[in-house]
C-alpha positions in Angstrom: 0.0 0.0 0.0 1.4 3.4 -1.0 2.0 6.0 1.6 -0.5 9.0 1.4 2.4 11.4 0.9 3.4 9.4 -2.2 -0.1 9.5 -3.6 -0.6 13.2 -3.0 2.8 13.9 -4.5 2.0 12.0 -7.7 -1.4 13.8 -7.9 0.5 17.1 -7.8 2.9 16.0 -10.5 0.0 15.1 -12.8 -1.5 18.5 -12.2 1.7 20.0 -13.8 1.1 18.3 -17.1 0.3 21.4 -19.1 1.9 24.0 -21.3 4.3 21.4 -22.8 5.4 19.9 -19.5 4.9 16.2 -19.0 5.5 13.8 -16.1 8.5 11.7 -16.6 9.9 10.9 -13.2 13.5 9.8 -12.9 15.0 8.7 -9.6 18.5 8.3 -8.4 19.9 4.8 -8.3 22.9 4.3 -6.0 25.0 1.2 -6.4 26.9 -0.1 -3.4 30.0 -2.2 -3.3 30.1 -4.8 -0.6 29.8 -8.5 0.1 26.4 -9.8 -0.9 23.7 -9.3 -3.6 21.2 -7.0 -1.8 21.9 -3.9 0.2 20.7 -5.7 3.3 23.2 -8.5 2.7 26.0 -6.0 2.1 25.1 -4.2 5.4 25.1 -7.4 7.4 28.4 -8.5 5.9 30.0 -5.2 6.9 30.0 -6.3 10.5 29.2 -2.7 11.6 32.2 -1.3 9.7 30.9 1.6 7.6 34.2 1.7 5.6 33.2 -1.6 4.0 30.0 -0.2 2.2 31.3 1.9 -0.6 29.3 3.9 -3.2 30.2 3.0 -6.7 29.9 6.6 -8.0 30.8 5.6 -11.6 27.9 3.1 -11.8 25.4 5.1 -9.8 22.8 7.5 -11.3 22.1 10.7 -9.4 19.5 12.0 -11.8 16.4 13.2 -10.1 13.4 15.0 -11.7 9.7 14.6 -12.1 8.7 16.8 -15.1 10.3 17.5 -18.4 9.7 20.1 -21.1 10.6 17.9 -24.0 11.0 20.6 -26.6 14.0 22.1 -24.7 14.9 19.1 -22.4 14.4 21.3 -19.3 13.8 19.1 -16.2 12.4 20.0 -12.8 11.8 18.3 -9.5 8.1 18.6 -8.4 7.3 19.1 -4.7 3.9 19.8 -3.3 5.4 21.9 -0.6 4.5 25.6 -0.7 7.3 28.3 -0.7 6.2 29.0 2.9 6.7 25.4 3.9 10.1 25.4 2.1 11.4 28.0 4.5 12.0 25.0 6.8 13.8 21.8 6.0 11.6 19.4 4.0 12.2 15.9 2.5 13.9 16.1 -0.9 15.1 12.5 -1.5 15.9 9.2 0.2 18.6 7.9 -2.3 20.6 6.0 0.3 20.0 2.4 1.4 16.9 2.0 3.5 14.4 -0.4 5.0 11.2 0.3 3.0 9.1 -2.9 3.2 8.1 -5.4 5.8 10.0 -8.0 3.8 13.2 -6.0 4.2 12.5 -5.4 7.9 12.3 -9.2 8.4 15.8 -9.6 7.0 17.7 -7.5 9.5 17.0 -6.5 13.1 16.3 -2.8 14.0 19.2 -2.8 16.4 21.7 -4.1 13.8 20.4 -1.9 11.0 20.1 1.3 13.1 23.5 0.8 14.6 25.1 0.5 11.2 23.1 3.4 9.7 24.3 5.7 12.6 28.0 4.6 12.1 27.7 5.0 8.3 26.2 8.5 8.7 28.8 9.7 11.2 31.7 8.2 9.1 30.5 9.8 5.9 29.9 13.2 7.4 33.7 13.5 7.0 34.3 11.8 3.6 32.5 14.2 1.4 30.2 11.5 0.1 27.0 13.3 1.1 28.1 16.5 -0.5 29.0 14.7 -3.7 25.6 12.9 -3.9 23.7 16.2 -3.1 25.6 18.2 -5.7 25.1 15.6 -8.4 21.4 15.4 -7.6 21.0 19.1 -7.5 22.7 19.6 -10.8 20.4 17.1 -12.5 17.5 19.6 -12.7 17.0 23.3 -12.9 15.1 23.5 -9.6 11.8 22.7 -7.9 8.3 23.3 -9.2 5.9 24.0 -6.3 2.2 24.7 -6.2 3.0 28.4 -6.0 5.7 28.6 -8.6 9.2 27.6 -9.7 12.2 27.9 -7.5 15.6 27.8 -9.3 18.3 25.5 -7.8 20.4 28.6 -7.0 17.7 29.5 -4.4 17.7 26.1 -2.6 20.1 24.6 -0.1 20.4 20.9 0.8 21.6 18.8 3.7 21.9 15.1 4.5 20.4 14.0 7.9 19.9 10.9 9.8 16.3 10.5 10.8 16.1 8.2 13.8 13.3 5.7 14.3 11.6 6.6 11.1 9.6 4.0 9.2 8.7 1.0 11.6 11.5 2.3 13.8 14.3 2.0 11.2 16.6 4.9 10.7 16.7 6.7 7.3 19.5 8.8 5.8 17.7 11.5 3.8 18.4 14.6 1.8 16.4 17.6 2.8 16.0 21.0 1.1 14.8 24.5 1.9 14.8 28.0 0.5 18.0 29.8 1.2 17.5 32.3 4.0 17.4 35.9 2.8 
């Protein structure tokens, strides 16, 4: 079952299909190097060592947009947040590994996963990984289309945060955005 925020976001994107703009959502796909086939296997095989889960930046895609003006190939991210809401930090993307289904949750304990997520987050605050991912994603579109108008990427700032005890109590590493303060 889809989360209500996902459904309302998709409805907003569809409302933007006018004046030559069409919905053609593209999401980032990060590829991780580690022992195992799935991200959960790779995390478990790291034995709580965040240096053993490495982003393969050459094989990852950082492209993120929801709508495209095909005539000129302009692309924009669509967010249902108003400009007033964007004065505070709001969710932009969750491109990093995450527990997003009950099936995934059954494959790793909250304690093991959350401990690793915290260590991975703290370690990568110093490596530049989060800055590189955010910069690549930011540069893949010209900005954000909101219900009350377009915001160019030059007016937006980004940060990566660890949200503790998020979905079903599992941590999430997310990218948030907001309007740059005046």
